[in-house]
C-alpha positions as CSV (number, residue, x, y, z in Angstrom):
1,M,129.0,-30.2,-46.4
2,R,132.4,-29.0,-48.0
3,I,130.5,-29.2,-51.2
4,L,128.0,-26.2,-50.1
5,S,130.0,-24.5,-48.2
6,L,131.8,-24.2,-51.5
7,L,128.8,-23.8,-53.5
8,L,128.2,-20.8,-50.7
9,A,131.5,-19.6,-51.4
10,L,131.4,-19.0,-54.8
11,A,127.6,-17.4,-54.6
12,V,129.0,-14.8,-52.3
13,I,132.4,-13.6,-54.4
14,A,130.2,-14.0,-57.8
15,G,127.8,-11.0,-56.0
16,C,131.2,-9.0,-55.0
17,S,132.3,-6.1,-57.6
18,S,135.9,-5.1,-58.5
19,S,137.3,-1.9,-57.3
20,A,140.4,0.1,-57.1
21,G,142.2,2.2,-54.3
22,T,144.6,4.3,-53.6
23,E,148.2,5.1,-55.2
24,S,151.4,3.0,-53.9
25,A,155.0,3.6,-54.4
26,E,154.6,1.3,-57.4
27,P,152.0,-0.1,-60.0
28,A,150.3,-1.7,-56.5
29,A,147.3,-4.2,-56.4
30,T,144.3,-4.4,-58.0
31,P,141.6,-5.2,-56.2
32,V,139.6,-8.1,-58.1
33,S,137.1,-9.1,-55.4
34,S,136.5,-9.1,-52.0
35,S,135.6,-11.2,-48.8
36,V,133.5,-14.1,-48.4
37,S,132.8,-13.7,-44.7
38,P,129.8,-12.1,-43.6
39,S,131.8,-9.3,-41.8
40,S,135.1,-8.5,-43.7
41,D,136.9,-5.3,-44.3
42,P,140.6,-3.3,-46.4
43,Q,143.0,-0.9,-49.3
44,A,145.5,-1.2,-52.7
45,S,146.0,0.5,-55.6
46,A,145.7,0.5,-59.4
47,E,146.9,-1.4,-62.2
48,E,144.5,-2.9,-64.3
49,A,140.8,-3.8,-63.2
50,A,140.2,-7.4,-63.9
51,P,136.8,-7.7,-65.6
52,A,133.5,-9.4,-63.6
53,G,133.8,-12.5,-65.5
54,E,137.3,-13.3,-64.7
55,L,136.4,-13.0,-60.7
56,P,138.7,-15.9,-59.6
57,E,136.9,-18.6,-58.2
58,V,137.7,-20.7,-54.7
59,S,140.9,-22.9,-55.1
60,P,140.1,-26.2,-55.7
61,E,143.4,-26.8,-53.8
62,I,142.0,-24.5,-50.7
63,A,138.7,-26.4,-51.0
64,D,140.1,-30.0,-50.4
65,K,143.0,-29.2,-47.7
66,Y,141.1,-26.7,-45.7
67,S,137.9,-25.7,-45.0
68,D,136.2,-23.0,-43.6
69,F,138.1,-19.8,-44.5
70,V,136.5,-16.8,-43.4
71,H,138.1,-14.0,-46.0
72,M,139.6,-13.7,-49.4
73,D,141.7,-11.2,-51.0
74,A,141.6,-11.3,-55.0
75,V,144.5,-8.9,-56.4
76,Q,145.8,-7.9,-59.5
77,L,150.3,-7.8,-59.7
78,N,152.2,-7.2,-63.0
79,G,149.1,-9.0,-65.0
80,Q,148.5,-11.9,-62.4
81,I,145.5,-12.6,-60.2
82,F,146.5,-13.6,-56.6
83,E,144.3,-14.8,-53.8
84,V,144.8,-14.5,-49.8
85,Y,142.4,-17.0,-48.0
86,Y,142.5,-16.3,-44.3
87,W,141.3,-18.7,-41.2
88,N,140.8,-17.3,-37.6
89,K,141.1,-19.8,-34.2
90,G,141.9,-16.6,-32.3
91,E,140.4,-13.9,-30.9
92,F,141.5,-11.2,-33.1
93,T,141.0,-11.4,-37.3
94,Y,143.0,-14.0,-38.5
95,T,145.3,-16.7,-37.4
96,Q,146.8,-18.5,-40.7
97,F,146.9,-17.7,-44.7
98,A,147.6,-19.3,-47.5
99,I,148.8,-17.0,-50.9
100,V,147.1,-18.7,-53.8
101,K,148.6,-17.9,-57.7
102,D,147.0,-19.9,-60.7
103,G,145.0,-21.9,-58.7
104,K,147.8,-23.4,-56.6
105,I,149.0,-22.5,-53.0
106,V,152.2,-20.9,-53.2
107,F,152.5,-19.7,-49.5
108,D,150.8,-21.4,-46.6
109,S,151.7,-20.0,-43.2
110,K,150.6,-23.4,-41.2
111,Q,153.1,-25.2,-43.4
112,A,155.9,-22.8,-43.1
113,G,155.2,-23.3,-39.1
114,I,154.2,-19.2,-38.7
115,K,151.7,-18.9,-35.5
116,I,150.1,-16.1,-35.4
117,E,148.2,-14.9,-32.5
118,G,145.9,-12.4,-34.9
119,G,146.4,-10.4,-38.2
120,N,144.9,-7.0,-38.6
121,I,142.7,-5.8,-41.3
122,W,144.9,-3.5,-43.7
123,S,142.1,-1.8,-45.6
124,E,138.7,-1.5,-44.7
125,E,137.6,0.5,-47.4
126,D,139.2,-1.7,-50.3
127,D,138.4,-5.1,-48.0
128,L,141.8,-6.3,-48.3
129,W,143.5,-7.9,-44.9
130,A,146.6,-8.2,-46.4
131,E,149.0,-5.2,-48.2
132,A,149.7,-6.0,-51.2
133,L,152.1,-4.5,-53.7
134,V,154.8,-4.7,-56.6
135,Q,158.2,-3.3,-55.4
136,N,161.6,-4.0,-57.1
137,N,159.2,-6.1,-59.8
138,H,158.7,-8.5,-56.5
139,A,155.0,-9.1,-55.9
140,T,154.7,-8.9,-52.1
141,F,152.2,-9.3,-49.4
142,L,152.6,-7.4,-46.1
143,F,150.3,-9.1,-42.5
144,S,150.0,-6.5,-39.7
145,L,150.0,-8.3,-36.7
146,M,148.4,-7.8,-33.5
147,D,151.3,-9.8,-31.6
148,N,153.1,-7.1,-30.3
149,R,150.4,-5.1,-29.2
150,P,151.0,-2.0,-28.5
151,E,153.8,-1.8,-31.1
152,S,153.8,-3.2,-34.2
153,S,154.5,-6.5,-35.8
154,Y,154.7,-7.6,-39.5
155,I,155.2,-10.8,-41.8
156,V,156.1,-9.7,-45.3
157,V,156.0,-12.4,-47.9
158,E,157.0,-11.3,-51.8
159,E,157.7,-13.6,-54.7
160,I,161.8,-14.3,-55.6
161,D,162.5,-15.9,-58.6
162,G,159.3,-16.8,-58.9
163,V,159.0,-18.6,-55.5
164,M,157.1,-16.8,-52.7
165,Q,159.4,-16.8,-50.0
166,L,159.2,-15.0,-45.9
167,T,161.2,-12.5,-46.0
168,V,160.2,-10.9,-43.1
169,K,158.5,-11.8,-39.4
170,D,159.7,-9.3,-36.7
171,N,158.1,-6.9,-34.3
172,V,158.8,-3.8,-36.4
173,S,156.0,-2.1,-38.3
174,V,157.8,-2.3,-41.9
175,N,156.7,0.2,-45.3
176,Y,158.5,0.6,-48.7
177,E,160.2,3.5,-50.3
178,D,162.5,4.8,-53.1
179,T,164.4,6.3,-50.2
180,D,167.8,7.4,-52.1
181,Q,165.8,7.7,-55.6
182,D,167.0,5.1,-57.7
183,G,164.4,3.5,-58.8
184,D,164.2,0.5,-56.1
185,E,162.4,0.0,-53.3
186,D,164.0,0.3,-49.9
187,L,162.3,-1.2,-46.8
188,L,162.1,1.0,-43.8
189,A,161.5,-0.6,-40.6
190,S,160.7,1.1,-37.0
191,P,160.3,-0.8,-33.8
192,F,158.8,1.3,-32.2
193,S,156.2,4.2,-32.9
194,G,157.3,7.8,-32.2
195,Q,155.9,9.7,-29.1
196,L,154.9,13.4,-28.1
197,P,157.4,15.3,-26.9
198,L,160.5,14.0,-28.2
199,G,160.1,11.0,-28.6
200,P,160.5,9.7,-32.5
201,A,160.6,6.6,-34.1
202,L,163.9,5.4,-34.9
203,V,163.5,4.5,-39.0
204,G,166.3,2.1,-40.6
205,V,166.6,1.5,-44.3
206,Y,167.0,-2.0,-45.4
207,E,167.9,-3.7,-48.4
208,L,167.1,-7.0,-49.1
209,Q,170.2,-9.4,-49.5
210,G,169.1,-13.2,-50.5
211,T,166.0,-13.6,-48.8
212,R,166.7,-11.6,-45.5
213,Y,167.1,-7.8,-45.0
214,V,170.1,-6.2,-44.0
215,P,170.3,-2.7,-42.8
216,D,172.0,0.1,-44.7
217,K,173.9,2.7,-42.7
218,T,174.4,5.3,-45.3
219,L,170.8,4.9,-46.8
220,T,169.5,5.5,-42.7
221,K,172.0,8.6,-42.4
222,Q,170.4,9.8,-45.5
223,Y,167.0,9.5,-44.6
224,A,167.6,11.2,-41.6
225,E,168.5,14.2,-43.1
226,D,166.3,14.4,-45.3
227,Q,163.5,13.8,-42.7
228,L,165.4,17.3,-41.0
229,R,165.9,19.0,-44.3
230,L,162.0,18.6,-44.4
231,S,161.5,18.9,-41.2
232,E,162.7,22.6,-40.9
233,Q,161.0,23.3,-44.4
234,E,158.0,23.0,-42.7
235,Y,158.3,24.3,-39.6
236,K,159.4,27.7,-41.6
237,N,156.0,27.4,-43.4
238,N,154.0,26.4,-40.4
239,P,155.6,26.9,-37.0
240,T,153.6,25.0,-34.3
241,D,154.7,22.9,-31.4
242,L,153.8,19.4,-33.3
243,T,155.9,21.0,-36.5
244,L,159.0,22.2,-34.0
245,D,158.7,18.3,-32.0
246,S,159.3,17.2,-35.6
247,L,162.3,19.4,-36.5
248,L,163.8,18.9,-32.9
249,S,163.1,15.4,-32.9
250,A,165.0,15.1,-36.4
251,Y,167.6,16.6,-34.4
252,L,167.8,14.3,-31.7
253,I,167.6,11.0,-34.3
254,L,170.9,12.4,-35.8
255,E,172.3,13.0,-32.1
256,Q,172.4,16.2,-32.8
257,R,171.0,17.5,-29.7
258,S,173.7,20.2,-29.0
259,F,173.8,21.8,-32.6
260,A,170.0,22.1,-32.1
261,L,170.0,24.0,-28.8
262,T,172.2,26.8,-30.8
263,R,169.5,27.0,-33.6
264,F,166.6,28.7,-31.0
265,E,167.2,32.1,-31.6
266,E,166.0,31.1,-35.4
267,F,163.5,29.2,-34.1
268,Y,162.1,31.7,-32.5
269,E,161.9,34.8,-35.3
270,W,159.7,32.0,-37.2
271,A,157.4,31.3,-34.9
272,G,157.1,35.2,-34.2
273,Q,158.1,34.4,-30.5
274,R,160.4,35.8,-28.1
275,A,162.7,34.2,-25.5
276,G,161.0,34.4,-22.5
277,D,157.6,34.5,-23.6
278,G,155.8,31.7,-22.3
279,G,155.3,30.5,-26.0
280,F,155.6,26.6,-27.3
281,V,159.3,27.9,-28.2
282,D,159.9,28.3,-24.9
283,E,158.5,25.3,-23.8
284,Y,160.4,23.1,-25.9
285,Y,163.7,25.1,-25.5
286,A,163.8,23.9,-21.7
287,R,162.6,20.8,-22.5
288,L,165.4,20.3,-24.9
289,K,168.3,22.1,-22.1
290,K,166.9,20.0,-19.4
291,N,166.6,16.6,-20.6
292,E,170.1,14.6,-21.9
293,T,169.5,12.7,-25.1
294,P,167.8,9.2,-23.7
295,E,170.0,6.5,-24.4
296,Y,168.7,4.7,-26.8
297,F,169.5,7.4,-29.2
298,S,173.1,6.9,-28.6
299,G,174.8,5.3,-32.0
300,W,171.4,3.5,-32.7
301,M,172.3,3.2,-36.7
302,D,175.1,1.4,-35.7
303,K,173.0,-1.4,-33.4
304,L,170.8,-1.8,-36.1
305,E,170.5,-5.8,-36.8
306,P,169.1,-7.9,-39.8
307,L,165.3,-7.8,-39.9
308,H,164.2,-11.6,-38.4
309,T,162.1,-14.3,-39.9
310,E,161.2,-15.7,-37.1
311,R,159.8,-13.9,-34.0
């Protein structure tokens, strides 16, 4: 039965075509094959597409150790092909995964003791269930989970000193960005998504120390200040209630509510409105003047903690 399942999986994989996705911060993943499940779906970005004849076969170690995987990602990172296999025993997309390199399992979520209620599909367009990228010369995999719904939960696994290691398992949303333009990617994480009106997400900037991400207050503040400048320019160029919300939220993140109130004469002028005319600037002025800064903004940068690897 196992041999029959393996032959069927190989037949499906052999029929899949290679594809390339959208850009990412560094050379990211090139999808080189897609799913073996009847209903799979997801995205990445391009390095070199692997020739069709080089599509990976199902890892013998996977075939021997586990059966009935529901999906496989195959991506190329730094010229090497990685495969990610998924299994599901829950109501969502997957509850277990394993990363394979050169035919060998290099990370096994079950063996690592990771419990997953359910994973999300990262890119339905490219049929990839995990985001795969190269950041700081590390092959890195990001797994988005349903475990903290409606908010985010993520697992990050990356190759450090030649070993695949768990660096994040926390109830945060994560992405990588070169925030200080030094050529190295920093991890951005937020414990909750933003809400309207004036309920912005608090985004911390983290740097990898060993195998753990720790907050960098200096970079976090610089990132927030950069977002304030960008938000102000966006509002000047396109004054709407949404761009004003983003601008005022940037002030709240920097705990500068009082200063923001002193700038409304400019905000009215840029929007072509006047105080008391009932426009959206009036509404936001009243809202900001009436409501004190929520408690969770107070000293939030000082309260940032290292990201967890258990949750």
